[in-house]
C-alpha positions as CSV (number, residue, x, y, z in Angstrom):
1,M,-7.9,19.5,8.7
2,R,-6.5,16.0,8.6
3,I,-4.2,15.0,5.7
4,G,-2.6,11.6,4.9
5,F,0.3,10.8,2.7
6,R,0.9,7.5,0.9
7,V,4.6,7.3,-0.2
8,D,7.4,4.8,-0.1
9,A,11.2,4.8,-0.3
10,S,13.8,2.0,-0.5
11,T,17.4,1.4,-1.4
12,N,16.3,1.3,-5.0
13,G,14.8,4.8,-4.9
14,G,12.0,6.9,-3.7
15,T,13.9,9.2,-1.4
16,G,13.0,12.2,-3.5
17,H,9.3,11.3,-3.2
18,V,9.5,11.1,0.6
19,M,11.4,14.4,0.8
20,R,9.0,16.4,-1.3
21,C,6.1,14.9,0.7
22,L,7.8,15.9,3.9
23,T,8.2,19.4,2.5
24,L,4.5,19.7,1.8
25,A,3.6,18.1,5.1
26,N,5.7,20.7,6.9
27,E,4.0,23.5,5.1
28,L,0.6,22.0,5.9
29,R,1.4,21.5,9.6
30,T,2.6,25.2,9.7
31,L,-0.8,26.2,8.4
32,G,-2.6,24.2,11.0
33,A,-3.2,20.7,9.5
34,E,-2.9,17.4,11.2
35,V,-0.7,15.1,9.1
36,F,0.2,11.4,9.0
37,F,2.0,9.1,6.7
38,M,1.4,5.5,5.4
39,C,4.5,3.7,4.2
40,R,5.4,0.2,3.2
41,R,8.3,-1.3,5.1
42,R,11.2,-2.0,2.8
43,P,15.0,-2.2,3.1
44,G,16.2,1.4,3.1
45,D,12.8,2.9,3.9
46,L,12.7,6.3,5.6
47,V,10.1,5.5,8.2
48,E,12.2,6.6,11.2
49,F,13.3,9.7,9.3
50,I,9.7,10.7,8.8
51,Q,9.0,10.0,12.5
52,E,11.9,12.2,13.5
53,H,10.1,15.1,11.8
54,G,7.2,14.5,14.3
55,Y,4.7,12.6,12.0
56,P,2.9,9.4,12.9
57,V,3.7,6.7,10.3
58,Y,1.3,3.8,9.8
59,E,3.6,0.9,8.6
60,M,2.4,-1.4,5.8
61,T,4.2,-4.7,6.4
62,G,4.3,-7.7,4.1
63,A,5.8,-8.3,0.6
64,D,7.7,-5.5,-1.1
65,Q,5.6,-5.9,-4.2
66,V,1.8,-6.1,-3.9
67,S,-1.0,-5.4,-6.3
68,W,-2.8,-2.0,-6.2
69,R,-5.8,-3.8,-4.8
70,E,-3.9,-5.2,-1.9
71,D,-2.3,-1.8,-1.3
72,A,-5.7,-0.1,-1.3
73,V,-7.2,-2.6,1.1
74,R,-4.4,-1.9,3.6
75,V,-4.8,1.9,3.2
76,I,-8.5,1.7,3.7
77,Q,-8.0,-0.3,6.9
78,I,-5.7,2.5,8.2
79,L,-8.1,5.2,7.2
80,D,-11.0,3.4,9.0
81,N,-8.9,3.6,12.2
82,V,-7.7,7.1,11.7
83,G,-11.1,8.6,10.9
84,W,-12.2,11.2,8.4
85,V,-9.4,12.5,6.1
86,D,-9.8,15.8,4.2
87,W,-7.0,15.1,1.7
88,L,-5.1,12.0,0.8
89,V,-1.8,12.7,-1.0
90,V,-0.3,9.9,-3.1
91,D,3.2,10.1,-4.5
92,H,3.8,6.7,-6.0
93,Y,4.7,5.4,-9.5
94,E,3.0,2.0,-8.8
95,L,-0.4,3.5,-8.1
96,D,-2.9,5.0,-10.6
97,A,-6.6,5.8,-11.1
98,R,-7.8,2.4,-10.1
99,W,-6.3,2.7,-6.6
100,E,-7.4,6.3,-6.3
101,K,-11.0,5.5,-7.3
102,S,-11.1,2.7,-4.7
103,L,-9.9,5.2,-2.0
104,S,-12.2,8.0,-3.0
105,P,-15.2,7.0,-0.8
106,H,-12.9,7.1,2.3
107,V,-11.5,10.6,1.8
108,K,-12.9,14.0,1.0
109,K,-10.3,14.9,-1.7
110,M,-7.4,13.2,-3.5
111,M,-4.1,14.8,-4.5
112,V,-1.5,13.2,-6.8
113,I,2.1,14.2,-7.1
114,D,3.5,12.9,-10.4
115,D,6.2,13.6,-13.0
116,L,5.7,10.8,-15.5
117,A,2.3,11.5,-17.1
118,D,2.3,7.8,-18.2
119,R,-1.0,6.6,-16.5
120,A,-4.5,7.8,-15.7
121,H,-5.3,9.5,-12.4
122,D,-8.6,10.1,-10.6
123,C,-7.9,13.1,-8.4
124,D,-9.0,16.6,-7.4
125,L,-5.5,18.1,-7.6
126,L,-2.3,17.1,-9.4
127,L,1.1,18.6,-8.9
128,D,3.9,18.1,-11.4
129,Q,6.7,20.6,-10.5
130,N,9.0,19.9,-13.5
131,L,9.7,21.8,-16.6
132,Y,8.5,20.2,-19.9
133,K,7.8,21.2,-23.4
134,R,4.1,21.7,-24.0
135,M,3.6,21.2,-20.2
136,E,-0.1,22.0,-20.2
137,E,-0.8,19.2,-22.6
138,R,0.9,16.4,-20.6
139,Y,-2.2,15.3,-18.7
140,V,-4.8,15.8,-21.3
141,G,-7.0,12.6,-21.2
142,L,-5.3,11.3,-18.1
143,V,-7.2,13.2,-15.5
144,P,-10.9,14.2,-15.1
145,E,-12.1,17.7,-16.0
146,R,-12.6,18.5,-12.3
147,T,-8.8,18.1,-11.6
148,T,-6.9,21.3,-10.8
149,L,-3.4,21.1,-12.4
150,L,-0.4,22.8,-10.8
151,L,2.3,22.4,-13.3
152,G,5.9,23.7,-13.5
153,P,8.8,24.9,-11.4
154,A,6.7,27.8,-10.0
155,Y,5.1,25.2,-7.7
156,T,8.2,23.4,-6.7
157,L,8.1,22.2,-3.1
158,L,11.1,23.7,-1.3
159,R,12.0,23.1,2.3
160,E,12.1,26.1,4.7
161,E,15.9,26.1,4.8
162,F,15.9,27.3,1.2
163,F,13.8,30.3,2.0
164,L,16.0,31.2,4.9
165,S,19.1,31.1,2.6
166,S,19.8,33.0,-0.5
167,P,22.2,32.7,-3.4
168,S,25.3,34.5,-2.2
169,K,26.8,35.5,-5.5
170,E,26.0,39.0,-6.7
171,E,29.0,38.9,-8.9
172,W,31.1,35.8,-9.8
173,D,34.3,35.3,-11.9
174,G,33.2,31.8,-13.0
175,K,36.0,30.0,-11.2
176,I,35.1,26.7,-9.6
177,R,36.4,26.7,-6.0
178,R,33.9,24.4,-4.4
179,I,31.9,21.5,-5.7
180,L,28.8,19.8,-4.3
181,V,28.3,16.1,-5.1
182,S,24.8,14.8,-4.4
183,F,22.9,12.0,-6.1
184,G,20.0,11.6,-3.8
185,G,19.4,9.4,-0.8
186,S,19.8,6.0,-2.4
187,D,22.1,6.4,-5.5
188,P,21.8,2.7,-6.5
189,T,24.4,3.0,-9.3
190,N,26.9,4.7,-7.0
191,E,27.4,7.9,-9.1
192,T,28.8,9.5,-5.9
193,M,31.9,7.3,-6.0
194,K,32.3,7.9,-9.7
195,A,32.2,11.7,-9.1
196,L,34.7,11.5,-6.2
197,Q,37.2,9.4,-8.3
198,A,36.8,11.9,-11.1
199,V,37.7,14.8,-8.8
200,E,40.7,12.9,-7.6
201,R,42.1,13.0,-11.1
202,L,42.1,16.8,-11.4
203,K,45.4,18.6,-11.4
204,I,44.0,21.3,-9.0
205,T,41.5,19.8,-6.5
206,P,38.7,22.1,-5.4
207,R,37.0,21.8,-2.1
208,V,34.2,19.2,-2.2
209,D,31.0,18.6,-0.1
210,V,29.6,15.1,-0.5
211,V,26.0,14.4,0.5
212,I,24.6,10.9,0.8
213,G,21.7,9.3,2.6
214,K,22.1,7.2,5.7
215,N,21.0,4.1,3.8
216,H,23.5,4.6,0.9
217,P,24.6,1.1,-0.1
218,H,28.2,2.2,-0.5
219,K,28.4,4.4,2.6
220,Q,31.5,2.8,4.1
221,A,33.6,3.0,0.9
222,I,32.6,6.6,0.3
223,T,33.4,7.5,3.9
224,R,36.9,5.9,3.6
225,L,37.6,7.8,0.4
226,C,36.5,11.2,1.9
227,E,38.6,10.6,5.0
228,R,41.7,10.4,2.7
229,H,41.3,14.0,1.5
230,E,41.4,17.1,3.6
231,K,39.5,19.1,1.1
232,V,36.6,16.7,1.0
233,E,33.8,16.8,3.6
234,L,31.1,14.1,3.9
235,H,27.5,15.0,5.0
236,I,25.1,12.1,5.8
237,Q,21.4,12.7,5.7
238,T,22.1,16.4,6.1
239,R,19.5,19.0,6.9
240,E,21.8,21.8,5.6
241,M,21.5,21.3,1.9
242,A,20.6,24.9,1.2
243,R,23.8,26.0,3.0
244,L,25.9,23.6,1.0
245,M,24.4,24.8,-2.3
246,E,24.8,28.4,-1.2
247,R,28.6,28.0,-1.0
248,A,29.1,25.8,-4.0
249,D,30.1,26.9,-7.5
250,L,29.1,23.7,-9.3
251,A,26.9,20.7,-8.4
252,I,27.4,17.2,-9.7
253,G,24.1,15.3,-9.5
254,A,21.2,13.7,-11.2
255,G,18.2,15.1,-12.9
256,G,15.7,14.3,-10.2
257,S,13.6,16.6,-8.0
258,S,16.7,18.1,-6.3
259,V,17.6,19.8,-9.6
260,W,15.0,22.4,-8.7
261,E,16.6,23.1,-5.4
262,R,19.9,23.7,-7.2
263,C,18.1,26.0,-9.6
264,Y,16.5,28.0,-6.8
265,M,19.9,28.5,-5.3
266,E,21.2,29.6,-8.7
267,L,23.7,26.7,-8.8
268,P,24.8,25.4,-12.2
269,S,24.9,21.6,-12.4
270,L,26.8,18.9,-14.1
271,V,24.1,16.3,-14.6
272,I,24.2,12.5,-15.1
273,E,20.9,10.9,-16.0
274,T,20.2,8.1,-13.4
275,A,16.6,7.2,-14.3
276,A,14.3,7.2,-17.3
277,N,11.9,9.7,-15.8
278,Q,14.6,12.4,-15.8
279,T,15.0,12.5,-19.6
280,E,12.5,15.2,-20.5
281,V,13.4,17.4,-17.6
282,I,17.1,17.2,-18.5
283,S,16.2,18.0,-22.1
284,S,14.3,21.1,-21.1
285,L,17.1,22.3,-18.8
286,R,19.7,21.8,-21.5
287,E,17.8,24.1,-23.7
288,T,18.0,26.8,-21.1
289,G,21.8,26.5,-20.9
290,S,21.7,26.1,-17.1
291,I,23.1,22.6,-16.8
292,F,25.9,20.6,-18.4
293,Y,24.7,17.1,-19.4
294,L,27.1,14.2,-19.5
295,G,24.8,11.4,-20.4
296,K,23.1,8.4,-18.9
297,S,24.9,6.7,-15.9
298,S,25.7,3.6,-18.0
299,E,27.5,5.8,-20.5
300,V,29.5,8.0,-18.1
301,N,32.8,6.6,-16.7
302,V,35.3,8.2,-14.3
303,G,37.6,9.4,-17.1
304,R,34.8,11.1,-19.1
305,L,33.5,12.9,-16.0
306,S,37.0,14.0,-14.9
307,Q,37.7,15.4,-18.4
308,C,34.5,17.4,-18.4
309,L,35.3,18.8,-14.9
310,A,38.7,19.8,-16.0
311,R,37.3,21.6,-19.0
312,L,34.8,23.5,-16.9
313,M,37.4,24.5,-14.4
314,D,39.4,26.1,-17.3
315,A,36.3,27.8,-18.7
316,P,35.1,30.5,-16.3
317,Q,33.1,32.3,-19.0
318,R,31.2,29.2,-19.8
319,M,30.4,28.7,-16.1
320,K,29.3,32.4,-15.8
321,N,26.9,31.9,-18.8
322,A,25.4,28.8,-17.1
323,W,25.0,30.8,-13.8
324,E,23.2,33.7,-15.7
325,S,20.9,31.1,-17.2
326,V,20.0,29.3,-14.0
327,K,19.2,32.5,-12.2
328,E,16.2,33.0,-14.5
329,L,14.5,29.6,-14.0
330,M,12.9,30.0,-10.6
331,K,12.2,33.8,-10.5
332,G,8.4,33.0,-10.6
333,H,8.4,30.6,-7.7
334,R,5.3,30.7,-5.6
335,R,6.0,29.9,-2.0
336,Y,3.4,27.8,-0.1
337,E,1.1,27.9,-3.2
338,V,0.3,24.2,-3.1
339,S,-0.4,24.0,0.6
340,K,-2.5,27.2,0.7
341,F,-4.6,25.8,-2.1
342,M,-5.2,22.5,-0.1
343,M,-6.1,24.5,3.0
344,G,-8.7,26.4,1.0
345,G,-6.8,29.5,0.1
346,G,-7.1,29.1,-3.7
347,T,-4.5,29.8,-6.3
348,N,-3.9,32.4,-8.9
349,G,-2.3,29.8,-11.2
């Protein structure tokens, strides 16, 4: 079975999209599929990173912003050279049903990965792995009747490293001894620096692991700050995120796709909203009591973040309550469910 992925990343975002596509690609390859990627070249793209995982990448050069028609023409050219494709997976906010319909004669089946539910799709399978109120109603009228919907955290795409790890706390006193700071690969508003400066203001400094992507626009400044503190360790484009989550007591991060990795590892989070598409997910998680929400990035300064951290460090029972809540969220997770469905194994969803 041959499967193609259409996904992009840049310094402005998209790292999470590439990472979840890579996760699915790895599962499909394990199950015997032949996989390739199609990516537009942009500053901060992850083309080499995808290639390092052993996948061919067909590069789409030219302007950063093109119409869906131009994008479709280039993809069709690639597919004509590649040959028959069983599945085309698209994870891209700028593409919709018009693009998908134009590609349908060139592929057997179409899959969409989405979390906005703000545009129509023409696909055979749609994955939205986030938690929303009235989740089953989100795509009514946006997809054809034939579309299979895989909705909710049960279908979260998790890298193999998470299955090889496990939450290490059987009991916990609620004290924060180690913090994980991670705002995704690009972090265009530099929330990472904000979090590090907030930690610096604490009277008692916990150990801190900092994760950034290799294309982080403020990598040098963050590196210099981390080097000043013996309790702070910097990890660039790490492949050991599960291990870092495993040993942390609190994460400081955004409300993007990595929030489900933290939930799987039973790690409470202090969340700053960095994009509009995170609003509904954050709202649903707040209701569960598994995260602490500070606000939108434009509303959160170093002082406010530091004060919140200090309060949490002095409130072990509050931390324990969040830990108990987050442990419930991913109990129904279905490993390899999406890839098995694509390979013809069906789903009990």
